[in-house]
N, C-alpha and C positions, 0 to 999 in steps of 0.2 A: 621516557617514552614520550612522544610528544601529545599534547592533550588539544582537543581542535579549540583555535583561538576564538571566543566566545567575547563578543566585546556591544556596550552599548553604546546607539549613535547617538549624539545630543539630539533636542526635539527638531532643532533646525533644519536638520538631514532628511525629516518625515516629509516625501512628496506629497502633493493633493491628489485620494485616491480615484479613479477613474472609475468608471460605470463597469467595463470590464472586471476591473479588481473587484470591486463590490459584489457581482453575482458570482466570481470565484469563491469569495470567501464564505459567503451564504452556504453554495452546494459544498464547501468543503466542512463547514460546521454543521451541516445535515450528515454527511458522510460520518465524523465521529458520532454524532445523536445515534444513529443507525448500527456503526457497529457496538455499542455500548447496547441497543435494544438487544441486540442480538446476542449478548454475552461475551461479546470477544476481542473486550479491552481488559487491560491488566495494571489497572489503579494507573499510575504515572510511568509506567516500564516500556508502552510502546507509541507509536507515533503515525501518523499520515501527513503529507504532505502535498501540495498543490503548486504546480507553477503559475507565478504571476504572469498575466498576458500581458508581453510587452518585449522590448528589444533588450530589458535588462535580463539578467540572471539572476533573478530574485525566487523564491519561493515563499510559503507558507508554511507554517507548522504549529502546533501547539504549545501554550506557555505551560513551562516547565511547572507544575503545582496544582494544577486545575484536573480534575477529573474529567471522560470525553465527553461523560453527561453534561457538564460546566462551561463548554468548549461554545462559544458563541463565534458568530462572521466578524465582529469589531476588536474581539480578544484573542484571535490569531496573530501570530507574532510575525513580520515580516522579515526573512533575513538576505545577505548573499551569500555568493559561494565562499568568502575569505570568513565568513562567521559574525560578521559585522549584523545585529540586529538591529533595523529599521525602522522597527515601531515604536511609538511612544507607550512604555507598559512597566508595569513593576517587575513582571514577570521575566525567565531568562528562557531558554531551551535546553532540552537532554541532549548534552555534547555525544553523546551515543546516536543519538537522531539527529543531529546536524551530520555526524560522518555517514553516517548510512545515505541520508537523501542527498546531500549535497553530490555524493559519490555519482549517484545515479543523473541526479539533474544536470550536473557539469558534462555530461558525455551521451544524455539521450536528449536530445533536442523532440524525440518524437514523442516522449514520454510528458504527462501534463500531471500524474496524478501517481504519485507512490505510497501503500498500505503495510505497514510492518503489525504483525502479533502474535502474541503469544499464548495461542489456545494450547488445551491439553494435548487434543488428537494433533495438532499441526507440530505440536514439541516432541510427542511420542514419534511420530513419522521423520522427524528432523536426524532424529536418534538410530533409525534404522540405517545399516548400511545401504539397503537394496533402495531407502528412499521411497518416491510414491511409486507404486504398480497401478499400469493399465487396467484395470479390474471392471469399471464401471463405466457408464455412458459420463458423467461428471468427469472422470480423473481423465477418459481418451482425449478431452480438449488439451491434455498437456503433454500429450505422448510427443516426444522428441521435441517438446519445445517447454520444457523448464529446466534450471540451470541448479548449479549445488556450488556452495559456498563453504568450506572446511573453517570451523570456530575457531578464533583467535581472542575471544575473552570478550569483553563487553563491547567493543566496537566502538571506544573512544580515543582510538588511537588514529592520528589524520593517514598515516601511512600505509593502514588498510583499505584507503577508499579505490589507491591503484587496481587491488585483488578484486574489489566488489567489481570494479567497472568492468576486469576483465573476465570475471566470473559469470556475470550476467548478458555480459555480450550484447546481442540483439533481441535475446526471449525476452516473453513480460510476464516471466514466473519466477522467482528465487525462493530454494530453501534453504537457511542459513543452519546447517548442520549444527545437533545440540544446542537450538536456539528457537528455531521458529520461521515464521511465514511471510515472504514477501511478493507478492504481485503489483505490476504496475500497468498503466492503460494508456490512451490517447486522449481521456476524458474520466474525471472521477467516478463517473455511471461506470465506464467500462473496468476500471481497479476495483470498483465496489464489487460488481457481478463478479469479475475472477477470483475475488477473495472469497466471495461466499460458493462460489464452485470448488474451491482449491479446499476450502473446511469440509466441505461434506464428502469431497474426496478425499481426503486424510479417515473422517470418522468411517465410509462405508467400507476401509480396507481395514481398518483396527475390526470393525465390526466380522468382515468374513472374515477375517484372519481368526479372529475368538471363535468362532462357531465351530471349528474343527470339522468344516465339510472340505470338499476337494474342490479348488477355485476352476473356474474354467480358465482356460489359455486360448485368447484371439489370437486370430494371425497377425503376421505384421502388416500384411495389406489390410486387413480390416482396422487395426488401430490405425493406420495412416489416413486412412479413408474417412473415419470418423474423424481426427482431427482437423481434417480439411473442411468440412462441414462445418465447425465451429469456425472455423478462421473464418469463411466465407458468411455466416451469420454475424460475427461480430467488425464487419464493415460496413460504415454508414452509411445510409441510402438503399443500402442490397435486399432483396427479398429474404430476408429472414428474419432474426428477433427482432420487433422492434424496440425502441428508446424507453426503458419502463422510469429514468428518474424523474419526468413531470410527476409519475404516478408517486413514486417514493417518496416526494417531495409534499403532494397533498395529503398523503397518510400522514407525515410526520406533523404537517400541520396542524391535522386534527386531534394530534396527541400531545404536541409540545409544541409550539411555533418561537419560543424563546432563543432556538438557532439564529434566528433572524438579525437578533440586537446588535 
C-alpha cells in the first residue's frame, strides 16, 4: 500500500510570509484551540487544515506531535499537495491528515477549511447504517447536504484520495463511516460553525433514540425548507446569521492569547 510521500523541504525553500497567510494562521490556530476547549480533540489523532491564500495550492495543518491546545500561528505546518513540508519545523505531519486534507483541497477550490474529529457522538453516528437523521433543527441543515465515505482503514493510502473526492462531491459535510466527522467551509468560521452543528446533531440523535420515545417524522417538504433556510443564513452578506468569528477570537484572547504566537 502507498504511504503519503511526506518530505521536509530545505530551509531555503520557505518563502516570506504574507499578511494574508499570517491572518490565516492566527484564525486556524484559534480554531484548534476552540475545538480543544469544546472537548472535540483526540490527542494527536485528528486535524484541521486551511488553504494558504494565494495562487499556490498550499495548506496549513497541525504539527504531528503537539496537542490542539499547543498549536500556535507560528508552529502550524505548511504543506503542498505532493506532501512536501514547506515550513522550517522539527515536526512532521500526520500521514492520514495529509491524505484526507490534500484530497479535498486538491479538488475543491471553494473550500478554505476542513475539520476532522473523532468525538464519541460523531463516531457512534458514523457506525450506524442510517447515518445522521433529520430529527432536529440542528440536523436539518444537513438534509440532503451530507455525504458518506466507507471505511478503508486509517486513511494513509494515497489512492484513497480519489474516493474521498468522489464521495464528498460538492457537499460541505462528510461522515467517514466507522471513523468520524468531516465538515468543511469557505472560511474557518464557517467550517467551525458547521462542526458545532454537526456534533450537536449527533448528540441530539443519540439522546432522542436512547430516550425510547416515538420520534417525530417531518415531511420532506419541511426538511428541505429548513435546509434552504440554513443555506441562506450561511451566505456572507445576507440577512441571516452574523459572522461570529471575531467574537470567538475575542473570547479566546481573554482565555489564552498564546495561539497568536
